[in-house]
C-alpha positions as CSV (number, residue, x, y, z in Angstrom):
1,M,10.9,-6.2,19.8
2,T,11.8,-5.7,16.7
3,D,15.8,-4.4,16.1
4,I,16.1,-1.8,13.7
5,A,18.4,-3.9,12.2
6,R,15.5,-6.3,10.7
7,I,13.6,-3.6,8.8
8,P,16.0,-1.9,6.3
9,N,13.4,-1.9,3.5
10,I,10.9,-0.1,6.0
11,T,13.5,2.4,7.4
12,G,14.9,3.3,4.4
13,R,12.0,3.8,2.9
14,M,10.7,6.1,5.8
15,L,14.5,7.9,5.7
16,R,14.4,8.8,2.3
17,R,10.9,10.5,2.2
18,C,12.3,12.4,5.2
19,P,14.5,12.9,8.7
20,V,13.3,10.4,11.2
21,S,15.4,10.6,14.4
22,D,16.8,6.9,15.5
23,E,15.1,7.5,19.1
24,S,11.3,7.3,16.6
25,L,12.8,4.4,14.4
26,A,13.8,2.3,17.7
27,E,10.3,3.4,19.3
28,L,8.3,2.4,16.3
29,A,10.6,-0.8,15.8
30,S,9.7,-1.7,19.9
31,L,5.9,-1.6,18.5
32,L,6.1,-3.6,15.6
33,M,5.4,-7.5,15.6
34,P,6.8,-9.6,12.9
35,C,4.4,-11.6,10.4
36,R,4.5,-13.7,7.5
37,F,2.1,-14.3,5.2
38,P,1.5,-16.4,2.3
39,K,0.3,-15.4,-1.5
40,R,-3.0,-14.5,-1.8
41,H,-3.7,-13.7,2.3
42,R,-5.8,-11.0,3.3
43,L,-4.5,-8.9,5.5
44,V,-7.4,-6.5,5.6
45,N,-11.4,-8.0,5.2
46,E,-14.0,-5.7,4.3
47,G,-16.5,-5.1,7.3
48,E,-13.8,-5.9,10.0
49,A,-11.7,-3.9,12.3
50,R,-8.4,-6.1,13.6
51,G,-6.8,-3.0,15.1
52,L,-3.8,-3.7,13.2
53,A,-1.9,-1.7,10.4
54,Y,1.3,-3.3,8.5
55,F,4.4,-2.2,7.4
56,I,5.4,-4.3,4.6
57,E,9.7,-5.0,4.5
58,T,9.5,-7.6,2.0
59,G,6.4,-8.5,-1.0
60,M,3.6,-6.8,-2.4
61,T,0.2,-6.5,-1.4
62,R,-2.8,-4.8,-3.3
63,S,-5.7,-3.0,-1.8
64,Y,-9.0,-3.5,-3.4
65,W,-13.0,-3.2,-2.8
66,I,-15.8,-5.3,-3.9
67,V,-18.5,-3.9,-6.0
68,D,-21.2,-6.1,-7.0
69,G,-19.0,-9.4,-6.2
70,E,-16.1,-8.0,-8.8
71,E,-12.9,-6.9,-7.0
72,I,-12.1,-3.5,-8.4
73,T,-8.1,-2.6,-7.5
74,T,-7.5,0.5,-5.9
75,S,-3.8,0.4,-5.2
76,F,-0.2,-1.5,-4.7
77,S,2.0,-1.5,-2.2
78,T,6.0,-2.6,-1.7
79,E,9.0,-2.5,0.3
80,G,8.9,-0.2,3.1
81,T,5.1,0.7,2.3
82,L,2.6,0.8,4.8
83,V,-0.5,-0.5,4.4
84,F,-4.0,-0.2,6.7
85,S,-7.5,0.4,7.0
86,M,-8.6,4.2,6.4
87,D,-11.7,3.7,7.8
88,E,-10.5,1.8,10.8
89,V,-7.5,4.1,11.3
90,Y,-8.9,7.2,10.7
91,Y,-12.4,7.0,11.7
92,G,-12.6,3.7,14.2
93,K,-15.1,2.0,12.0
94,A,-14.9,-1.2,9.8
95,S,-13.0,-1.3,7.0
96,E,-14.8,-1.2,3.3
97,E,-12.4,-2.1,1.9
98,C,-9.4,-5.6,1.6
99,V,-5.8,-5.3,1.3
100,E,-4.4,-9.4,0.3
101,T,-0.7,-10.2,-0.1
102,I,0.2,-10.5,-4.1
103,E,3.3,-13.0,-3.0
104,P,4.5,-14.0,0.3
105,V,4.9,-11.1,2.4
106,L,7.5,-10.4,5.9
107,A,5.3,-7.5,7.1
108,Y,5.5,-5.9,10.7
109,G,1.9,-5.0,12.4
110,I,1.6,-2.7,14.6
111,A,-1.8,-2.3,16.7
112,V,-3.4,0.9,15.5
113,D,-3.8,2.7,18.5
114,N,0.3,2.7,18.8
115,L,0.6,3.5,15.3
116,R,-1.9,6.9,15.7
117,R,0.0,7.7,19.0
118,I,3.6,7.8,17.4
119,V,2.7,9.7,14.9
120,T,1.0,12.5,17.3
121,Q,3.5,12.2,20.1
122,R,6.9,12.6,17.8
123,L,6.7,15.3,15.5
124,D,9.4,13.5,13.0
125,M,7.2,11.0,12.7
126,A,4.3,12.9,12.1
127,I,6.1,14.7,9.6
128,W,6.4,11.2,8.0
129,W,2.9,10.6,8.6
130,S,1.8,13.5,6.7
131,L,4.6,12.9,3.8
132,I,3.2,9.9,3.0
133,H,-0.5,11.0,3.1
134,E,0.5,13.8,0.7
135,D,1.9,11.4,-1.7
136,E,-0.8,9.1,-1.8
137,Y,-3.2,11.8,-2.1
138,R,-0.9,13.0,-5.1
139,R,-1.2,9.4,-6.5
140,L,-4.9,8.9,-6.4
141,H,-5.1,12.6,-7.8
142,Q,-2.5,11.3,-10.8
143,S,-5.0,8.1,-11.4
144,H,-8.3,10.2,-11.2
145,K,-6.7,12.6,-13.7
146,E,-4.9,9.8,-15.8
147,R,-8.9,7.7,-15.9
148,L,-10.3,10.8,-17.2
149,T,-7.8,12.0,-20.0
150,L,-5.9,9.2,-20.9
151,D,-7.1,6.1,-23.4
152,A,-6.2,2.6,-22.3
153,G,-2.7,2.9,-23.8
154,G,-1.6,6.1,-21.9
155,R,-3.2,5.1,-18.8
156,Y,-0.8,1.9,-18.8
157,R,2.0,3.7,-19.6
158,A,1.9,6.2,-17.1
159,F,1.3,3.2,-14.6
160,A,4.3,1.5,-16.2
161,I,6.3,4.5,-15.5
162,Q,4.6,5.6,-11.9
163,Q,4.4,2.1,-10.1
164,P,7.0,-0.3,-12.0
165,E,7.5,-3.0,-9.3
166,A,3.5,-3.4,-9.8
167,C,3.5,-3.4,-13.5
168,R,6.2,-6.2,-13.1
169,R,5.0,-8.1,-10.3
170,A,1.3,-8.2,-10.0
171,R,-1.2,-10.0,-11.7
172,L,-2.8,-8.6,-15.1
173,T,-6.3,-8.9,-13.7
174,D,-5.5,-6.7,-11.1
175,I,-3.7,-4.2,-13.1
176,A,-6.4,-4.2,-15.8
177,S,-9.0,-3.3,-12.7
178,Y,-6.2,-0.4,-11.4
179,L,-6.5,1.1,-15.2
180,G,-10.0,0.8,-15.6
181,I,-9.5,-1.7,-18.7
182,T,-10.3,-4.9,-19.5
183,L,-7.9,-7.8,-19.6
184,S,-8.3,-8.7,-22.9
185,T,-7.3,-4.6,-23.9
186,L,-4.4,-4.4,-21.8
187,S,-3.2,-7.8,-23.3
188,R,-3.5,-6.2,-26.5
189,I,-1.7,-2.9,-25.1
190,R,1.1,-5.2,-23.7
191,A,1.8,-7.1,-27.1
192,G,1.9,-3.9,-28.7
193,R,-1.4,-3.6,-30.6
194,M,-2.6,-0.7,-29.2
């Protein structure tokens, strides 16, 4: 059983998004299993269903698809966020994407079945679940709009504002992939030549 005091980044981020009762936080903590992962460890593998989701207490991950042998970054996650395979959590299928650590990560795993149960049986957790999905939908919508309407420099500047931690901590190759630009273009933008 995990003590709430051991997960301040997770609970802090949850509480900044919406009120969650002490009882719900305690129940959530009781379902979490601490896990430490080294840099570049895959938490989620394409083609697998591991039955776990992860709350990140410290560290950072990236999600990506493998398309024609190339890794296409789809998102970055930092302290306090939840990472999982959408395919597994929503549809009970093997994952179509990968999630790997960008740096060493202290995470807390939760069985997908327990996650589903707590967000359907506790109203405050259901509201939190809904709000984090609204936030993710908004991020996806904004990212799609920026790819269609902004040049490479504009996309990078928007990314730097929206995700400063990822901008600071992620590999340039992963940022370029996320923005849909080449590494050389990203290097020119960061050097102020574009």
